[in-house]
VEXDREN-2710 file (C-alpha; in Angstrom, 1 decimal):
% VEXDREN-2710
k/r/px/py/pz
1/MET/5.1/12.5/15.5
2/LYS/4.0/8.9/15.2
3/LEU/1.3/9.8/12.7
4/LEU/3.7/11.9/10.6
5/SER/6.3/9.1/10.6
6/SER/3.6/6.6/9.5
7/ILE/2.7/8.9/6.6
8/LEU/6.4/9.2/5.6
9/LEU/6.7/5.4/5.7
10/LEU/3.6/5.0/3.5
11/LEU/5.0/7.5/1.0
12/SER/8.2/5.6/0.8
13/VAL/6.4/2.3/0.2
14/THR/4.0/3.5/-2.6
15/THR/6.5/5.3/-4.8
16/PRO/9.3/2.8/-5.0
17/ILE/6.8/0.5/-6.9
18/ALA/7.0/2.9/-9.8
19/ASP/10.8/3.5/-9.3
20/ALA/11.4/-0.3/-9.4
21/HIS/9.5/-0.7/-12.7
22/ARG/11.4/2.4/-14.1
23/ALA/14.7/0.8/-13.2
24/SER/13.7/-2.5/-14.9
25/SER/12.2/-0.8/-17.9
26/SER/15.3/1.4/-18.4
27/SER/17.3/-1.7/-19.0
28/VAL/14.9/-3.0/-21.6
29/ALA/17.5/-2.2/-24.3
30/SER/19.6/-5.1/-23.1
31/ILE/16.9/-7.4/-21.8
32/PRO/14.2/-8.1/-24.4
33/ARG/10.6/-8.6/-23.4
34/ARG/8.6/-11.2/-25.3
35/GLY/6.0/-9.5/-27.4
36/ASP/7.3/-6.0/-26.9
37/VAL/10.9/-6.1/-28.1
38/ARG/12.7/-7.5/-31.1
39/LYS/16.4/-7.1/-32.2
40/ARG/17.1/-4.9/-35.2
41/ARG/20.6/-4.2/-36.4
42/GLY/22.2/-4.3/-33.0
43/GLY/19.5/-2.0/-31.5
44/VAL/16.2/-2.7/-30.0
45/ALA/12.7/-2.1/-31.5
46/PHE/9.8/-1.4/-29.2
47/LEU/6.2/-1.7/-30.2
48/LYS/4.0/1.4/-30.2
49/SER/0.4/1.2/-29.2
50/ASN/-0.7/1.1/-32.9
51/GLY/1.6/-1.9/-33.7
52/ALA/4.3/0.2/-35.3
53/SER/7.7/0.3/-33.8
54/TRP/10.4/2.7/-32.9
55/THR/14.1/2.0/-32.3
56/ASN/16.8/3.2/-30.0
57/ASP/19.2/4.1/-32.9
58/ALA/22.2/6.3/-32.1
59/LYS/20.4/9.6/-32.9
60/GLU/17.5/8.8/-30.6
61/VAL/19.7/7.7/-27.7
62/ARG/21.7/10.9/-27.9
63/GLY/18.5/12.9/-27.6
64/GLY/18.5/16.5/-28.6
65/GLU/15.2/16.4/-30.6
66/GLY/12.9/17.9/-28.0
67/GLY/12.7/21.5/-29.1
68/GLY/12.6/22.8/-25.6
69/THR/13.6/26.4/-24.7
70/ALA/14.8/26.1/-21.1
71/THR/18.4/26.7/-20.3
72/MET/20.5/24.3/-18.2
73/SER/20.7/26.9/-15.4
74/SER/17.0/27.5/-15.2
75/GLU/16.3/23.7/-15.3
76/MET/18.8/23.2/-12.4
77/PHE/17.2/26.0/-10.4
78/ASN/13.7/24.6/-10.9
79/LEU/14.7/21.0/-10.2
80/VAL/16.4/22.0/-7.0
81/LYS/13.3/23.9/-6.0
82/GLY/11.3/20.8/-6.7
83/LEU/13.5/18.6/-4.7
84/VAL/14.2/20.8/-1.7
85/GLY/10.9/20.9/0.1
86/VAL/9.7/21.4/3.6
87/GLY/10.0/17.7/4.2
88/VAL/13.7/18.2/4.9
89/VAL/12.9/19.5/8.4
90/SER/12.1/15.9/9.4
91/LEU/15.5/14.5/8.6
92/PRO/17.1/15.3/12.0
93/ALA/14.4/13.2/13.6
94/GLY/15.3/10.4/11.2
95/ILE/18.8/10.4/12.6
96/ALA/17.5/10.6/16.2
97/ALA/15.4/7.5/15.6
98/PHE/18.5/5.4/15.8
99/GLY/21.2/7.5/17.4
100/ASP/21.8/10.3/19.9
101/ALA/25.6/10.8/19.7
102/PRO/27.3/13.1/17.3
103/SER/29.0/10.2/15.4
104/ALA/25.5/9.1/14.2
105/ILE/25.8/11.9/11.7
106/ILE/28.4/10.0/9.7
107/PRO/26.2/7.0/8.5
108/ALA/23.3/9.3/8.2
109/ALA/25.2/11.5/5.7
110/ILE/26.2/8.4/3.8
111/LEU/22.6/7.2/3.6
112/ILE/21.4/10.6/2.4
113/ALA/24.1/10.7/-0.3
114/SER/23.6/7.1/-1.4
115/ILE/19.8/7.3/-1.7
116/GLY/20.1/10.7/-3.3
117/ALA/22.4/9.2/-5.9
118/ILE/20.0/6.3/-6.6
119/ALA/17.1/8.8/-7.0
120/ALA/19.2/10.9/-9.4
121/TYR/20.0/7.8/-11.5
122/ASN/16.3/6.8/-11.7
123/PHE/15.4/10.4/-12.6
124/SER/18.0/10.4/-15.4
125/LEU/16.7/7.0/-16.7
126/ILE/13.2/8.4/-17.2
127/GLY/14.6/11.2/-19.3
128/ARG/16.6/8.6/-21.3
129/LEU/13.4/6.6/-21.9
130/CYS/11.7/9.7/-23.2
131/ALA/14.6/10.2/-25.6
132/ILE/14.4/6.6/-26.8
133/SER/10.6/6.2/-27.0
134/GLY/9.3/9.7/-27.6
135/ALA/7.2/9.5/-24.5
136/THR/5.9/12.9/-23.2
137/SER/4.6/12.1/-19.7
138/TYR/5.4/9.9/-16.7
139/GLN/2.5/7.5/-17.5
140/ASN/3.3/7.5/-21.2
141/VAL/6.9/6.3/-20.4
142/TRP/5.4/3.3/-18.6
143/GLU/3.0/2.6/-21.4
144/LYS/5.8/2.5/-24.0
145/SER/8.3/0.6/-22.0
146/VAL/6.3/-1.7/-19.8
147/GLY/2.8/-1.9/-21.3
148/GLU/-0.6/-0.2/-21.4
149/SER/-2.4/-2.8/-19.3
150/THR/-0.4/-1.7/-16.2
151/ALA/-0.2/2.0/-16.9
152/TRP/-2.6/2.7/-14.0
153/ILE/0.1/1.8/-11.5
154/PRO/2.2/5.0/-11.8
155/GLY/-0.9/7.1/-12.0
156/ALA/-2.4/5.5/-8.8
157/SER/0.9/5.7/-7.0
158/THR/1.3/9.4/-7.8
159/VAL/-2.3/10.1/-6.6
160/MET/-1.7/8.3/-3.4
161/MET/1.7/9.9/-2.8
162/THR/0.3/13.3/-3.5
163/PHE/-2.7/12.8/-1.1
164/LEU/-0.4/11.6/1.7
165/ALA/2.1/14.5/1.0
166/VAL/-0.7/17.0/1.3
167/LEU/-1.8/15.5/4.6
168/ALA/1.8/15.6/5.9
169/TYR/2.3/19.2/4.8
170/SER/-1.0/20.2/6.4
171/MET/0.4/18.9/9.7
172/VAL/3.6/20.8/9.2
173/LEU/1.6/24.0/8.5
174/GLY/-0.5/23.4/11.6
175/ASP/2.6/23.0/13.8
176/THR/4.3/26.0/12.2
177/PHE/1.4/28.5/12.6
178/SER/0.6/27.2/16.1
179/ALA/4.2/28.1/17.1
180/LEU/4.0/31.4/15.2
181/PHE/0.9/32.4/17.2
182/LYS/2.7/31.6/20.4
183/THR/5.4/34.1/19.5
184/ILE/2.8/36.9/19.7
185/GLY/1.2/35.6/22.8
186/MET/-1.7/33.7/21.3
187/SER/-2.6/30.1/22.1
188/VAL/-3.9/28.4/18.9
189/SER/-4.1/24.6/18.6
190/ARG/-2.7/22.8/15.6
191/GLU/-6.2/21.8/14.5
192/VAL/-7.6/25.3/14.6
193/ALA/-4.5/26.6/12.7
194/MET/-4.9/23.9/10.0
195/ILE/-8.6/24.6/9.5
196/GLY/-8.3/28.3/9.5
197/LEU/-5.3/28.3/7.1
198/THR/-7.1/25.8/4.7
199/LEU/-10.2/28.0/4.5
200/THR/-8.6/31.4/4.2
201/VAL/-5.4/30.7/2.2
202/ILE/-5.1/27.2/0.7
203/LEU/-8.6/26.9/-0.7
204/PRO/-8.5/30.2/-2.5
205/LEU/-5.1/29.2/-4.0
206/CYS/-6.6/25.9/-5.1
207/LEU/-9.4/27.6/-6.9
208/LEU/-7.1/29.7/-9.0
209/LYS/-7.6/28.9/-12.7
210/ASN/-4.0/29.9/-13.5
211/LEU/-1.1/29.5/-11.2
212/SER/1.2/31.8/-13.2
213/SER/0.7/34.5/-10.7
214/LEU/2.6/32.5/-8.2
215/ALA/5.7/32.2/-10.4
216/PRO/7.5/35.2/-8.8
217/PHE/7.4/33.4/-5.4
218/SER/9.5/30.5/-6.6
219/LEU/12.8/32.3/-5.9
220/ALA/11.5/33.5/-2.6
221/GLY/10.7/29.9/-1.7
222/ILE/14.3/28.9/-2.2
223/ALA/15.5/31.9/-0.3
224/ALA/13.3/30.9/2.6
225/MET/14.7/27.5/2.8
226/LEU/18.3/28.9/2.6
227/TYR/17.5/31.3/5.4
228/MET/16.3/28.4/7.6
229/ALA/19.5/26.5/6.9
230/VAL/21.7/29.5/7.8
231/ALA/19.6/30.3/10.9
232/MET/20.0/26.7/12.1
233/ALA/23.8/26.9/11.6
234/ILE/24.0/30.2/13.5
235/ARG/22.2/28.7/16.5
236/PHE/24.4/25.6/16.4
237/PHE/27.7/27.6/16.4
238/ASP/26.6/30.3/18.8
239/GLY/25.7/27.7/21.4
240/SER/22.3/29.1/22.3
241/TYR/21.0/25.5/22.7
242/ALA/24.3/23.9/23.8
243/SER/23.0/22.9/27.2
244/ALA/19.6/21.6/28.2
245/ASP/19.5/23.8/31.3
246/SER/20.8/27.1/29.9
247/GLY/20.2/29.7/27.3
248/LEU/17.1/29.5/25.1
249/ALA/16.8/25.7/25.8
250/MET/15.3/26.7/29.2
251/ASP/12.1/27.8/27.4
252/LEU/11.6/24.4/25.9
253/ALA/9.6/21.5/27.1
254/GLU/11.7/18.7/28.6
255/SER/11.2/16.4/25.6
256/LEU/12.5/19.1/23.2
257/ARG/15.7/20.0/25.1
258/PRO/19.1/18.9/23.7
259/THR/19.8/15.2/24.5
260/ILE/23.3/13.9/23.7
261/GLY/23.8/10.2/24.5
262/THR/26.1/7.3/23.5
263/LYS/24.3/5.8/20.5
264/GLY/26.7/6.7/17.7
265/ALA/27.6/5.5/14.2
266/SER/27.2/1.8/15.0
267/ALA/23.5/2.4/15.9
268/VAL/22.7/2.7/12.2
269/PHE/22.6/-1.2/12.1
270/SER/19.5/-1.2/14.3
271/SER/16.1/-1.5/12.7
272/ASN/15.3/2.0/13.7
273/ALA/17.5/3.3/10.9
274/PHE/14.8/2.3/8.5
275/ILE/12.8/5.3/9.7
276/LEU/15.5/7.6/8.2
277/ILE/15.6/5.4/5.1
278/CYS/11.8/5.7/4.6
279/MET/12.0/9.5/5.0
280/LEU/14.8/9.6/2.3
281/GLY/12.6/7.4/0.1
282/THR/10.4/10.5/-0.4
283/ALA/12.8/13.3/0.2
284/PHE/14.1/13.2/-3.4
285/MET/10.7/12.6/-5.0
286/ALA/10.2/14.6/-8.2
287/HIS/10.3/11.8/-10.7
288/PHE/6.8/12.3/-12.1
289/ASN/8.1/15.6/-13.5
290/ALA/11.1/14.1/-15.2
291/PRO/9.5/13.9/-18.7
292/ALA/8.5/17.6/-18.5
293/PHE/12.0/18.6/-17.4
294/TYR/13.6/16.6/-20.2
295/LEU/11.3/17.9/-22.9
296/GLU/11.6/21.5/-21.8
297/LEU/15.4/21.4/-21.8
298/GLU/16.9/23.3/-24.8
299/ASN/19.0/21.0/-27.0
300/ASN/18.1/18.1/-24.7
301/THR/20.9/15.7/-25.5
302/LEU/21.5/13.0/-22.9
303/ALA/24.8/14.6/-22.0
304/ARG/23.2/17.9/-21.2
305/TRP/20.3/16.2/-19.5
306/ASN/22.6/14.2/-17.2
307/THR/24.6/17.3/-16.3
308/VAL/21.3/19.0/-15.2
309/VAL/20.3/16.0/-13.2
310/ALA/23.7/15.4/-11.6
311/THR/24.2/19.0/-10.6
312/SER/20.7/19.5/-9.2
313/PHE/20.7/16.4/-7.1
314/THR/24.2/17.1/-5.8
315/ILE/23.1/20.5/-4.6
316/SER/20.0/19.0/-3.0
317/ILE/22.0/16.2/-1.3
318/LEU/24.4/18.8/0.2
319/PHE/21.4/20.9/1.4
320/PHE/19.7/17.9/3.0
321/ILE/22.9/16.8/4.7
322/GLY/23.4/20.4/6.0
323/ILE/19.9/20.6/7.5
324/ALA/20.0/17.1/9.0
325/VAL/23.5/17.7/10.5
326/MET/22.7/21.1/12.0
327/GLY/19.4/20.0/13.5
328/PHE/20.7/16.7/14.9
329/ALA/24.0/18.2/16.1
330/THR/22.0/20.8/18.1
331/PHE/19.4/18.7/19.7
332/GLY/20.6/15.1/19.4
333/GLY/18.2/12.4/20.4
334/ALA/15.5/15.0/21.2
335/SER/15.2/16.2/17.5
336/ASN/11.5/16.6/16.7
337/GLY/9.8/15.4/13.6
338/PHE/9.5/19.0/12.7
339/ILE/12.9/20.3/13.8
340/LEU/11.7/23.9/14.1
341/ASN/9.5/22.8/17.1
342/ASN/12.8/22.3/19.0
343/TYR/13.6/26.0/18.9
344/SER/12.1/28.4/21.5
345/THR/9.1/30.5/20.5
346/LYS/11.1/33.4/22.0
347/ASP/13.9/32.9/19.5
348/THR/13.3/35.7/17.0
349/LEU/15.8/34.3/14.5
350/MET/14.0/30.9/14.4
351/GLY/10.6/32.6/14.5
352/ILE/11.4/34.2/11.2
353/SER/12.5/30.8/10.0
354/ARG/9.1/29.4/10.8
355/ALA/7.4/32.2/8.9
356/ALA/9.8/31.6/6.0
357/VAL/9.1/27.9/5.8
358/ALA/5.3/28.5/6.0
359/PHE/5.6/31.0/3.2
360/ALA/7.6/28.5/1.1
361/LEU/5.2/25.7/1.7
362/ILE/2.1/27.6/0.9
363/PHE/3.2/29.7/-2.1
364/THR/5.8/27.6/-3.8
END
């Protein structure tokens, strides 16, 4: 748990570097940079790498010149799929880091919504920069708005974030399959599960020259995450884990049984709340794909683009709040870094959830 929290913390530290520069570069239209920007008829002209310039005249700012073919609905679906990852299962533990009473849910929900809104705004800004500058990639946006000399920063941040994310996901898979083996009476350690899964499933997938064969699994991945959310809600409302010494909770280790205490909403002002904030710093991470989403959108005017972003992030925020609330409300201060670990291996409903999450993580 400590190692996983450390990885999440590192992830939240590396990527805001790029987000901060995106935010500053997005306002370049109103704050000229010496050597890069010069006023022209009320607009702003930016220098291209070859010394020529492009301007943010009215037509370019509106967008709509991308030539993409993706509909708004398909963009929304794919963006939600990209945002709602298996990392959401750690959010209940983020709340438990500072509170153990039901009222702790209130500030947690506010934090999730607030950080999600900030992430959505940054995501939208990247698309707007693409519309203004004609940039076609995450790094290209940086090159045209900040400068080529520092263009390595977003690339390096993305590589580091991806490496740490893969490590964290491997740990989640190890926990998931270790628990799945227990449901059929087999004792397999996390390490053995991770190594076996990597060699037999993940490596062959990585060696595929074309990932188009995995496309049909995208919808199944979303369905798997929705199933987990519904299953968690069912277990909360049916009271199977309502007491630490009754029902399915009796099958759990002492540290995983429901623990409801007195640290409520006011506990958010403790330094431990930064654990949840760090988790949320990466929960909405899909910004390196923003240029691709913008360019693939049919008739990609900024109005249509902002509608796609706002709708997708709103759905994701609600989903994150739902998972965080259901998990924490069920187990309180005992919420594990991988919330499915809190559920009994004899719980068939949640056993299917583990399999569904493993499927979503591997194939989507």
